[in-house]
ROTI-544127 format. One line per 4 residues: number of its first residue (from 1); for each residue x, y, z of C-alpha. Coordinates in nm, 3 decimals. Layout:
BEGIN
NUM> X:Y:Z | ...
This chain:
BEGIN
1> 2.542:1.968:-3.737 | 2.404:1.732:-3.430 | 2.232:1.385:-3.420 | 1.945:1.229:-3.200
5> 1.990:0.899:-3.236 | 1.677:0.747:-3.091 | 1.308:0.838:-2.997 | 1.289:0.815:-2.633
9> 0.913:0.741:-2.545 | 0.740:1.050:-2.694 | 1.049:1.220:-2.860 | 1.354:1.290:-2.913
13> 1.631:1.235:-2.696 | 2.012:1.333:-2.685 | 2.060:1.123:-2.398 | 2.167:0.766:-2.430
17> 1.841:0.535:-2.471 | 1.839:0.404:-2.153 | 1.484:0.254:-2.139 | 1.619:0.026:-2.413
21> 1.836:-0.158:-2.256 | 2.052:0.017:-1.975 | 2.326:-0.236:-2.015 | 2.104:-0.507:-2.017
25> 2.191:-0.778:-2.302 | 1.860:-1.008:-2.203 | 1.668:-0.652:-2.276 | 1.830:-0.570:-2.561
29> 1.842:-0.914:-2.657 | 1.444:-0.953:-2.635 | 1.392:-0.638:-2.832 | 1.602:-0.718:-3.112
33> 1.385:-1.070:-3.103 | 1.066:-0.941:-3.132 | 1.117:-0.697:-3.350 | 1.286:-1.029:-3.619
37> 0.921:-1.171:-3.481 | 0.737:-0.931:-3.687 | 0.947:-0.921:-3.983 | 0.917:-1.287:-4.019
41> 0.563:-1.228:-3.954 | 0.549:-0.973:-4.208 | 0.657:-1.178:-4.506 | 0.364:-1.403:-4.489
45> 0.174:-1.083:-4.432 | 0.040:-1.019:-4.097 | 0.271:-0.775:-3.938 | 0.414:-0.577:-4.276
49> 0.442:-0.200:-4.076 | 0.630:-0.260:-3.747 | 0.939:-0.288:-3.845 | 0.865:0.094:-4.058
53> 0.720:0.134:-3.659 | 1.061:0.072:-3.523 | 1.297:0.353:-3.540 | 1.293:0.694:-3.642
57> 1.644:0.902:-3.672 | 1.646:1.198:-3.748 | 1.922:1.439:-3.771 | 1.841:1.810:-3.588
61> 2.040:2.087:-3.616 | 2.012:2.308:-3.294 | 2.170:2.619:-3.519 | 1.871:2.614:-3.677
65> 1.664:2.902:-3.542 | 1.351:2.649:-3.631 | 1.499:2.345:-3.473 | 1.162:2.388:-3.209
69> 0.922:2.411:-3.461 | 1.029:2.171:-3.684 | 1.000:1.860:-3.370 | 0.671:2.013:-3.301
73> 0.566:1.920:-3.652 | 0.698:1.667:-3.685 | 0.517:1.507:-3.407 | 0.249:1.635:-3.448
77> 0.271:1.461:-3.863 | 0.368:1.143:-3.674 | 0.042:1.155:-3.427 | -0.221:1.254:-3.634
81> -0.516:1.019:-3.648 | -0.578:0.783:-3.936 | -0.961:0.870:-4.077 | -1.174:0.702:-4.295
85> -1.191:0.989:-4.529 | -0.765:1.004:-4.592 | -0.860:0.646:-4.839 | -1.245:0.692:-4.956
89> -1.530:0.979:-4.954 | -1.767:1.005:-4.646 | -1.943:1.257:-4.565 | -2.035:1.247:-4.179
93> -2.378:1.288:-4.064 | -2.548:1.419:-3.700 | -2.448:1.221:-3.416 | -2.684:0.958:-3.298
97> -2.496:0.942:-2.900 | -2.697:1.178:-2.650 | -2.708:1.108:-2.272 | -3.097:1.351:-2.298
101> -3.286:1.086:-2.434 | -3.324:0.682:-2.319 | -3.322:0.578:-2.642 | -3.042:0.720:-2.965
105> -3.135:1.039:-3.114 | -3.280:1.024:-3.470 | -3.268:1.241:-3.712 | -3.044:1.534:-3.572
109> -2.768:1.592:-3.368 | -2.989:1.667:-3.030 | -2.711:1.897:-2.843 | -2.805:2.208:-3.109
113> -3.207:2.199:-2.947 | -3.083:2.139:-2.594 | -2.793:2.340:-2.533 | -2.624:1.990:-2.438
117> -2.227:2.072:-2.376 | -2.110:1.670:-2.388 | -1.902:1.646:-2.714 | -1.599:1.625:-2.749
121> -1.440:1.863:-3.052 | -1.192:1.767:-3.283 | -0.925:1.980:-3.203 | -0.954:1.907:-2.845
125> -0.614:1.787:-2.730 | -0.413:1.697:-2.410 | -0.073:1.752:-2.318 | 0.148:1.447:-2.357
129> 0.432:1.561:-2.112 | 0.394:1.760:-1.826 | 0.716:1.792:-1.670 | 1.021:2.069:-1.776
133> 1.339:1.929:-1.666 | 1.601:2.208:-1.552 | 1.832:1.942:-1.574 | 1.959:1.598:-1.859
137> 2.095:1.520:-1.442 | 1.725:1.542:-1.310 | 1.581:1.190:-1.239 | 1.402:1.070:-1.516
141> 1.506:1.337:-1.743 | 1.347:1.319:-2.111 | 1.596:1.631:-2.303 | 1.589:1.681:-2.657
145> 1.933:1.919:-2.568 | 2.113:2.007:-2.319 | 1.952:2.295:-2.149 | 1.622:2.051:-2.166
149> 1.402:2.296:-2.340 | 1.026:2.219:-2.315 | 0.867:2.067:-2.653 | 0.510:2.081:-2.617
153> 0.345:1.769:-2.744 | -0.031:1.719:-2.773 | -0.240:1.377:-2.903 | -0.617:1.408:-2.999
157> -0.832:1.411:-2.693 | -1.065:1.107:-2.639 | -1.495:1.126:-2.684 | -1.827:1.166:-2.852
161> -1.794:1.386:-3.147 | -2.132:1.602:-3.260 | -2.024:1.436:-3.668 | -2.008:1.073:-3.715
165> -1.921:0.853:-3.977 | -2.160:0.551:-3.999 | -2.522:0.488:-3.971 | -2.571:0.305:-3.704
169> -2.873:0.138:-3.779 | -2.645:-0.003:-4.086 | -2.330:-0.051:-3.872 | -2.206:-0.391:-3.723
173> -1.918:-0.432:-3.472 | -1.699:-0.701:-3.369 | -1.498:-0.752:-3.068 | -1.181:-0.945:-3.003
177> -0.996:-0.989:-2.734 | -0.661:-1.228:-2.765 | -0.332:-1.252:-2.605 | -0.350:-1.403:-2.247
181> -0.582:-1.326:-1.999 | -0.641:-1.007:-1.796 | -0.859:-0.831:-1.545 | -1.091:-0.638:-1.687
185> -1.168:-0.808:-2.043 | -1.512:-0.827:-1.948 | -1.517:-0.486:-1.827 | -1.480:-0.361:-2.165
189> -1.604:-0.523:-2.379 | -1.937:-0.478:-2.164 | -1.902:-0.120:-2.155 | -1.847:-0.122:-2.584
193> -2.201:-0.318:-2.606 | -2.357:-0.088:-2.398 | -2.209:0.262:-2.573 | -2.262:0.068:-2.969
197> -2.634:0.002:-2.816 | -2.713:0.396:-2.697 | -2.545:0.500:-3.050 | -2.822:0.283:-3.204
201> -2.606:-0.029:-3.351 | -2.820:-0.307:-3.333 | -2.599:-0.616:-3.501 | -2.334:-0.635:-3.224
205> -2.089:-0.932:-3.266 | -1.775:-1.125:-3.034 | -1.494:-1.341:-3.257 | -1.428:-1.593:-3.056
209> -1.117:-1.716:-2.893 | -0.867:-1.407:-3.035 | -0.772:-1.341:-3.448 | -0.777:-1.731:-3.507
213> -1.163:-1.698:-3.468 | -1.203:-1.506:-3.753 | -1.091:-1.857:-3.980 | -1.078:-2.106:-3.758
217> -1.353:-2.350:-3.867 | -1.632:-2.461:-3.619 | -1.577:-2.124:-3.489 | -1.885:-1.871:-3.516
221> -2.013:-1.531:-3.382 | -2.097:-1.458:-3.033 | -2.406:-1.247:-3.101 | -2.369:-0.965:-2.801
225> -2.613:-0.708:-2.689 | -2.685:-0.542:-2.302 | -2.861:-0.856:-2.184 | -2.619:-1.112:-2.287
229> -2.303:-0.912:-2.101 | -2.539:-0.712:-1.875 | -2.359:-0.909:-1.626 | -2.016:-1.059:-1.715
233> -1.790:-0.840:-1.558 | -1.900:-1.008:-1.243 | -1.604:-1.268:-1.330 | -1.314:-1.286:-1.467
237> -1.144:-1.404:-1.780 | -1.286:-1.345:-2.147 | -1.663:-1.394:-2.183 | -1.526:-1.437:-2.582
241> -1.228:-1.667:-2.517 | -0.883:-1.584:-2.589 | -0.601:-1.701:-2.803 | -0.210:-1.677:-2.899
245> -0.126:-1.651:-3.295 | -0.345:-1.555:-3.594 | -0.418:-1.656:-3.952 | -0.242:-1.397:-4.159
249> -0.377:-1.024:-4.250 | -0.511:-1.126:-4.597 | -0.757:-1.440:-4.440 | -0.829:-1.223:-4.163
253> -0.949:-0.899:-4.399 | -1.084:-1.156:-4.630 | -1.351:-1.311:-4.306 | -1.413:-0.917:-4.263
257> -1.537:-0.854:-4.563 | -1.783:-1.164:-4.553 | -1.862:-1.125:-4.249 | -1.982:-0.760:-4.353
261> -1.768:-0.625:-4.014 | -1.771:-0.207:-4.033 | -1.601:-0.182:-3.676 | -1.364:-0.380:-3.526
265> -1.280:-0.346:-3.180 | -0.893:-0.525:-3.043 | -0.827:-0.569:-2.724 | -0.449:-0.704:-2.652
269> -0.082:-0.584:-2.592 | 0.145:-0.469:-2.870 | 0.147:-0.782:-3.028 | -0.231:-0.753:-3.088
273> -0.180:-0.416:-3.163 | 0.032:-0.471:-3.412 | -0.139:-0.688:-3.573 | -0.495:-0.464:-3.595
277> -0.261:-0.251:-3.694 | -0.182:-0.425:-4.022 | -0.468:-0.564:-4.057 | -0.637:-0.128:-4.071
281> -0.345:-0.085:-4.327 | -0.524:-0.365:-4.529 | -0.837:-0.227:-4.503 | -0.746:0.085:-4.606
285> -0.541:-0.104:-4.897 | -0.862:-0.206:-5.008 | -1.021:0.104:-4.971 | -1.316:-0.057:-4.678
289> -1.522:0.174:-4.470 | -1.407:-0.052:-4.162 | -1.274:0.081:-3.829 | -1.027:-0.080:-3.616
293> -0.972:0.016:-3.273 | -0.710:-0.057:-3.023 | -0.837:-0.103:-2.657 | -0.474:-0.174:-2.437
297> -0.456:-0.479:-2.268 | -0.173:-0.657:-2.057 | -0.117:-0.599:-1.683 | 0.250:-0.609:-1.741
301> 0.183:-0.225:-1.828 | 0.430:-0.229:-2.104 | 0.238:-0.022:-2.359 | 0.420:0.302:-2.459
305> 0.290:0.629:-2.389 | -0.032:0.523:-2.187 | -0.039:0.600:-1.799 | -0.165:0.276:-1.735
309> -0.346:-0.011:-1.865 | -0.641:-0.172:-1.781 | -0.561:-0.501:-1.522 | -0.246:-0.373:-1.386
313> -0.389:-0.240:-1.093 | -0.577:-0.573:-1.019 | -0.352:-0.804:-1.006 | -0.086:-0.556:-0.821
317> -0.338:-0.615:-0.589 | -0.426:-0.920:-0.660 | 0.026:-1.010:-0.568 | -0.026:-0.913:-0.264
321> -0.199:-1.229:-0.119 | 0.112:-1.399:-0.260 | 0.354:-1.186:-0.095 | 0.163:-1.196:0.223
325> 0.139:-1.524:0.235 | 0.530:-1.572:0.146 | 0.575:-1.308:0.457 | 0.388:-1.512:0.704
329> 0.578:-1.785:0.623 | 0.880:-1.654:0.554 | 0.835:-1.422:0.946 | 0.723:-1.751:1.141
333> 0.991:-1.959:0.971 | 1.371:-1.993:1.143 | 1.586:-1.797:0.963 | 1.302:-1.777:0.678
337> 1.334:-1.676:0.297 | 1.013:-1.549:0.126 | 1.057:-1.544:-0.247 | 0.746:-1.443:-0.476
341> 0.738:-1.481:-0.816 | 0.575:-1.221:-1.032 | 0.492:-1.169:-1.436 | 0.704:-0.933:-1.606
345> 0.936:-1.026:-1.952 | 1.077:-0.719:-1.960 | 0.915:-0.473:-1.762 | 0.923:-0.478:-1.394
349> 0.617:-0.289:-1.317 | 0.368:-0.529:-1.150 | 0.729:-0.636:-0.957 | 0.801:-0.229:-0.832
353> 0.452:-0.146:-0.768 | 0.327:-0.458:-0.545 | 0.654:-0.391:-0.377 | 0.604:-0.024:-0.286
357> 0.226:-0.110:-0.204 | 0.349:-0.411:0.019 | 0.583:-0.281:0.255 | 0.730:-0.636:0.328
361> 0.950:-0.683:0.043 | 1.332:-0.657:0.072 | 1.488:-0.710:-0.235 | 1.310:-0.637:-0.594
365> 1.428:-0.767:-0.911 | 1.302:-0.640:-1.224 | 1.408:-0.703:-1.573 | 1.582:-0.317:-1.631
369> 1.817:-0.395:-1.348 | 2.058:-0.622:-1.375 | 2.218:-0.813:-1.039 | 2.495:-1.063:-0.954
373> 2.441:-1.333:-0.717 | 2.782:-1.371:-0.543 | 3.100:-1.179:-0.440 | 3.046:-0.930:-0.121
377> 2.834:-0.709:-0.299 | 2.625:-0.934:-0.431 | 2.264:-1.056:-0.361 | 2.370:-1.404:-0.158
381> 2.561:-1.149:0.097 | 2.314:-0.873:0.102 | 2.055:-1.205:0.192 | 2.315:-1.320:0.496
385> 2.242:-0.964:0.553 | 1.937:-0.959:0.629 | 1.881:-1.320:0.817 | 2.164:-1.201:1.096
389> 1.989:-0.895:1.113 | 1.588:-0.971:1.127 | 1.612:-1.292:1.099 | 1.416:-1.309:0.729
393> 1.404:-1.238:0.425 | 1.166:-1.101:0.161 | 1.189:-1.164:-0.227 | 0.946:-1.036:-0.532
397> 1.137:-1.088:-0.867 | 0.958:-1.017:-1.208 | 0.974:-1.333:-1.430 | 1.235:-1.174:-1.703
401> 1.473:-1.092:-1.428 | 1.859:-1.209:-1.455 | 1.821:-1.356:-1.736 | 2.171:-1.353:-1.787
405> 2.223:-1.590:-1.487 | 2.092:-1.827:-1.707 | 2.038:-2.114:-1.968 | 1.879:-2.026:-2.259
409> 1.592:-2.189:-2.425 | 1.549:-2.023:-2.772 | 1.255:-2.143:-2.811 | 0.907:-1.911:-2.861
413> 0.527:-1.931:-2.759 | 0.234:-1.900:-3.030 | 0.265:-1.522:-3.022 | 0.693:-1.536:-3.066
417> 0.767:-1.452:-2.767 | 1.112:-1.612:-2.628 | 0.977:-1.842:-2.359 | 1.197:-1.712:-2.013
421> 1.414:-1.952:-1.797 | 1.259:-1.994:-1.480 | 1.489:-1.711:-1.248 | 1.193:-1.832:-0.967
425> 1.363:-2.190:-0.940 | 1.714:-2.093:-0.983 | 1.712:-1.805:-0.710 | 1.555:-2.017:-0.503
429> 1.815:-2.319:-0.570 | 2.116:-2.079:-0.569 | 1.959:-2.002:-0.179 | 1.969:-2.337:-0.097
433> 2.293:-2.379:-0.224 | 2.450:-2.148:-0.076 | 2.377:-2.144:0.284 | 2.445:-2.475:0.282
437> 2.775:-2.437:0.160 | 2.836:-2.118:0.445 | 2.683:-2.366:0.744 | 2.415:-2.160:0.742
441> 2.046:-2.312:0.765 | 1.812:-2.086:0.549 | 1.433:-2.174:0.492 | 1.297:-2.074:0.149
445> 0.937:-2.109:0.065 | 0.891:-1.990:-0.318 | 0.575:-1.873:-0.390 | 0.487:-1.862:-0.789
449> 0.166:-1.727:-0.846 | 0.143:-1.600:-1.221 | -0.183:-1.700:-1.364 | -0.354:-1.634:-1.081
453> -0.318:-1.289:-1.073 | -0.429:-1.251:-1.424 | -0.731:-1.454:-1.353 | -0.976:-1.240:-1.115
457> -1.201:-0.997:-1.181 | -1.096:-0.676:-1.211 | -1.094:-0.432:-0.916 | -1.278:-0.052:-0.862
461> -0.976:0.076:-1.038 | -0.917:-0.121:-1.343 | -1.305:-0.109:-1.377 | -1.399:0.259:-1.387
465> -1.061:0.251:-1.633 | -1.226:0.003:-1.854 | -1.533:0.138:-1.851 | -1.375:0.389:-2.019
469> -1.159:0.332:-2.251 | -1.500:0.089:-2.403 | -1.701:0.379:-2.393 | -1.418:0.618:-2.586
473> -1.292:0.318:-2.890 | -1.692:0.361:-2.950 | -1.663:0.677:-2.954 | -1.348:0.669:-3.163
477> -1.465:0.421:-3.448 | -1.780:0.662:-3.477 | -1.589:0.944:-3.481 | -1.440:0.777:-3.832
481> -1.117:0.720:-3.687 | -0.908:0.386:-3.811 | -0.557:0.225:-3.659 | -0.573:0.456:-3.318
485> -0.587:0.312:-2.953 | -0.745:0.471:-2.688 | -0.533:0.507:-2.338 | -0.442:0.761:-2.067
489> -0.194:1.013:-2.083 | -0.162:1.244:-1.786 | -0.485:1.130:-1.653 | -0.661:1.236:-1.976
493> -0.809:0.985:-2.244 | -0.688:0.981:-2.542 | -0.649:0.821:-2.907 | -0.320:0.743:-3.013
497> -0.166:0.631:-3.362 | -0.117:0.210:-3.333 | 0.208:0.299:-3.527 | 0.343:0.512:-3.173
501> 0.285:0.239:-2.922 | 0.391:-0.044:-3.122 | 0.756:0.125:-3.162 | 0.894:0.006:-2.849
505> 0.789:-0.198:-2.544 | 0.765:0.031:-2.277 | 0.998:-0.046:-1.916 | 1.083:0.092:-1.593
509> 1.332:0.369:-1.581 | 1.650:0.267:-1.348 | 1.655:0.655:-1.327 | 1.337:0.688:-1.254
513> 1.184:0.876:-0.936 | 0.955:0.525:-0.855 | 1.219:0.303:-0.927 | 1.436:0.532:-0.695
517> 1.082:0.511:-0.471 | 1.140:0.112:-0.441 | 1.462:0.061:-0.348 | 1.402:0.302:-0.078
521> 1.145:0.096:0.019 | 1.308:-0.216:0.007 | 1.666:-0.050:0.109 | 1.830:-0.251:-0.086
525> 2.163:-0.146:-0.255 | 2.339:-0.213:-0.603 | 2.387:-0.595:-0.620 | 2.715:-0.500:-0.830
């Protein structure tokens, strides 16, 4: 009997769980803190399902000839999409959505007479993993057994269905944006409204300032229509406003019932999705005909399973301005050191991609890879080498990097996230002190564009992603799904159960080809 220690991203893995901690105590503590926060919220009825979703440790008998099939069966069970039919008796009707007419179709499907093949079959699937690794030692390998057997894992394809489970003229749909700002929020809101109207929905509202908009006195629903949201994508921020923290699940669902909401579209990160899943489960418990659909939003790009979250590309692009400014400052100064701190609490995707795209970074520091400052192999010694050989140096650091070197604050924000110590200021001070003690001159230019990169308008890449995600969220709700989120897997648009995407946070794999490419670009050594 071989024990399989954990699910690694999307399946089982006998490889030691590199993506969980990688020997980084900060990551382990961060994850433990998040789980504790969810458990504490569960006591008040808010995130009661999250702890159940955090870890499954099955055992496999590899001598069983059917072990592969058992893994596939378990995967299919976990990734089966929750549906209204699971808890209430509901009959489908032909869709009102068609691109062959200016207005929504009335009675009938429309596709039958026109022969239009623009609908997605309920049995359509997309492959979640497409690389067959030959060895567990391959870069980024995720293997079930020592032979790296390939196991097909299929997820539901997103898009409009021929049959829908709501009467559009009777639907009241609500949109809520939670957490922090992110480029593309307005683009998603806009497309949700456009697509709802394409189905024939007339009653569309926005919930102001996150989940608190359901219960906070003085906050009223915001009526939405094509005319109102037509140009909101031309600006950054959120047309509906955002906030952290939330009432209890019971209070939110009471409000949903009181407002007569049939569809709720939730834009947010993993914490927001945990709340959306709790709302979905409470609606199921009460046997309400309510579809709760998430759209993953975070510039950190740390949502499990999906290729990329909206806002990430724009944030990386916006970070280039800060890096370019720091580069000019450092290059123009005598023994200049440009230091740029970017977002990334536990995942270093922004710092890694910004470093790769700029081509100007000498040292990239991310939360997933620990480093030493002092000693012959430390960061400071390498910085000396850079100053001596090229006359200046550039450092890009994620906000969550090197937290083990700093004094912990033990404080949390309204969303329950740990308040991080400032690694940027710490590095600035350490670099200045080190060079002064060495009798060397160094001119450190520190730039922190943290909030600038998330308040901008979505770029073209993100605008396209937001458009499709907003449309697919509506298609998923009309198809009768609930407790799902929409995203891309291997470039294909899919639906995923929220329970699967909130199991853990996505991290940069230090053994991945992308991190190796970053190291090739920077030329930095191992700081140990």
